[in-house]
N, C-alpha and C positions, 0 to 999 in steps of 0.2 A: 504493500500500500504506500509506504514511504517513498520507494523507488518510483512508483507510478506518479505520485504527486509531485516529486522532484522533477521528473521529466516534463510534466505538464507545465510546471512553473518556469523551467528553462525555456520551453517552447514559447510561452507567453512573453517571457522577457526578451527573447530573440525577435519576436514579432514587433514588440514595443520599440526595440532598438532600431529595427529596420524602418519603422514608421517615422521616428524622430530624425533618422538619418536622411530620409527622403524629404521631410519638411525642411531640414536645414539646407539641403541642396537647392530647393525652390526659393528659399529666402535669400540665399547667396546670389543666385542668378537674378532674382528680382532686384536686389539692391545694387547689383553690378550693372545690369542692363538699363534699368529705369533712368538713371541720370543721363546716359547717352541718348536714349530715345527722347527724353524730355527736352534736352538741349536742342536736338535736331528739330523737334516739333515746334519749338518756340519760333524758329525762323519760318516754318511753313504755315503756321496757324495764326499769323496776324490777320485778323479778319474784322469785317464790319457786317452787322446784321442788315438784311434788306427787308424792309417792312412792306412796302406797297408801291403801286405804280400809278402815275397820273395818266388819265385817259385823254379824251378829245380836247379837254381844256388846255392841254399842252401842244395842241396841233400847230398853233401860231408861235410857239416857243415863248409865250408871254404868260406869266402868272400874276394876277392882280392881288393887291393887298390893301388892307385898311387898318389904321392904328387908332385905338380908342382909349379913353381914360388915361392919357399920358401927358405929363408935363412937357413943355417944349424941349427941355434938355434930354428927357427920356426918349422923346420922338426922334431926336437927332441920333441917339445911340442906336435905335432900331434901324433907322434908315442907313446908318453907317454899316451895320451888320448885313443888311440886305445888299447894299452896294458891294460889300466885300465878297459875298458869295457870287454875285453877278460878274464881277471883274475876274474872279479866279476860275470859274467854270466856263465862262465865255460862250455858253450855248443857249442860255435863256435870258429873259429880261423880266424884271419886276416892275409893275406899273401900279401906281397908287390910284384908287378909285374912291368916290364919295360914299357916304353911308347909305344912300338910296340904291346903290348897286350891290350885287352879290359878289363880294370879294372871294377870291380863291383861298387866300390866307388872311385870317382875322387875328390881329394882335392887340392885346389889351393888358393893362397892369392891374394887379390886385393889391389891396391895401389891408389885408387881414393879418399881416405879420405872422404868417403860418410857417409850416415846415417844408414848404415847396418853393424853391426859387424860380423854377421854370417848369412848364408842363405843356405838352402838345396833345391835342385831341384830334384824331383824324376820323373824318366821316366818309362813307363810301356810297357809291351809287349802286343801282341794282345789278350791275355787271361786275362789281368788285373793284372798280377803279376809285382812286381818291376823288371825292366830290368837293370837299374843302377841308381845311385844317385850321384849328383854333389854337393859338399860342397864348398862354398866360404867363406873364412875367411878374416879378415883384421888386419893389424898392427895398423892402425889409423882409428878412426871413430868419428864423431861429433867434428872434429877439435882437438882431443886429441890422444896422443899416448897410446895404450893399454898396460898394463903391462903383464908380462909373465903368472902370475896366472890367469888373466882374459882371456887371449887368450886360455889357456889350458881348462879353464872352458867352454868357448864358443865352443871349439872343441868337448868336451865331449857331450855338449848339441846337437850340430848338428849331431854328430854320432848317437845319439839316434833317431833323425829324419830319418837318412839314414837307420836305422834298422827297421823302420816302426812305430815308436811312434810319437804321436802328442804332444800337450801341456798338462801339468797338471793344475788342477784348484786350487792348493794350493802352497804356496810360498816355503815351505821347501822341494822342489823337484828339482832335476837336470833338469827336463823337464818343470819347470815353465816358462811361457812366459816372465817373468820379470827376470832381472839379479840379482840373489842373490848368488854370487860366494862363500859365506860362506856355502851354501848348494850344494856342488859339488860332493857329494858322491852318488853312485848308491845304492838305497834302495831296499827293497824287492818289493816295488810297481813297480819300473821300470823293475826290473828283471822278475817279474811275468807277467807284461804286454807284455814284449818282447816274453816270452814263449807262451803267449796266441795268439799273432798276427801271430806267425809262428808255431802254435801247430801241423800242419800236419806233420812236421819233428821232432820238439823238444819234443813233447809229444806223439803223436800217431805213429810216424815213418811210415807214410803211403804215399800215392800219394799226390802231391801238390793240395791244396784246398784253395780257397780264404776265409779268415776269415771275416764273415759278422758282427761280433761284432765291434761296433764303439767306445765303451767306456769300459775301464776296471776299475772297482771299487776296490779300494785298501782295 
């Protein structure tokens, strides 16, 4: 009985040893391979999410806008942000319209001192194209007065959303989900992503077509 129990114990101990040995090999391979894969993928996976496509409203390459509830100096910041996008992508034009017209992009300031410094709400038509976009900006957020540079940076960021772009997964991007207003320039990545999301007009010059690509790799 003792000999049988001993053999059974040794067999179980051997199986346990083999199990832990295999586990240790997997962990070694994982720890050794993962940094190399991760480092390589960092270069390959710089990306910007693609939200949605403008339809027939972009046929003339003009998007109209309206600014409401803004002090003169805040209006200037928003117009500066719009001009910056227009000058850097060079394929569309922003045109201001009066309150009686239906603007494609409606921009207004909120005064509730809330926890959102900028927000874009996108509405769609029955075919799934962008119908209009509403951008909400703030003078104050999180109990603090926002300076002019930050407000203009946030305006640029939200205009990017209105144009159909989502967030970038890297910090040195205007479309980063985190506020790094030292990176407030439109790069080739943002420019190319915008062209991709609205390629039916800006690249192919064809009939409106929803872009099914959800991620643009820079």
